[in-house]
C-alpha positions, 0 to 999 in steps of 0.5 A, a space after each residue: 499499500 502506499 499512500 500519498 500525501 500533497 496540497 491536491 490530493 488529501 490520500 491516494 492507496 493503491 494496493 497491489 493483489 496477483 491479478 488486480 490493483 485497486 486505485 481508492 481516495 481519488 479526485 474527481 476527472 483522475 486520469 490513470 495509466 499503464 505502461 510497461 518498463 518499454 513505454 508500451 501503453 497497456 490501458 488508459 483511463 480519464 475523467 474517471 468519474 469515480 473516487 475507486 476504481 480496480 484495474 484487472 492485472 489478468 492481461 498483462 504479460 510478466 515483467 515491470 510495469 509504471 502505474 501513472 495517476 494524474 488530475 488536472 494535468 498534473 503527474 501525482 503518482 508514479 508506482 512500480 508495480 510487477 507481474 509474476 506469472 
């Protein structure tokens, strides 16, 4: 779990399990992108209308990825995670 505190976001929490990533306490209208270490984009969610989102990672091959959370054009977090199958 990672907790982030800053002026624009009171608290974002990220929980990575074997098959999913859960992000909670997002500001409304945030964006989430996921890239592998070579820069290939694996998912994009823009203008998220919910404070919580659950992202399935079952379709990702094994490897290292970065989950990037942004709001109002500012990146607030880049969270690395690994998929091992």
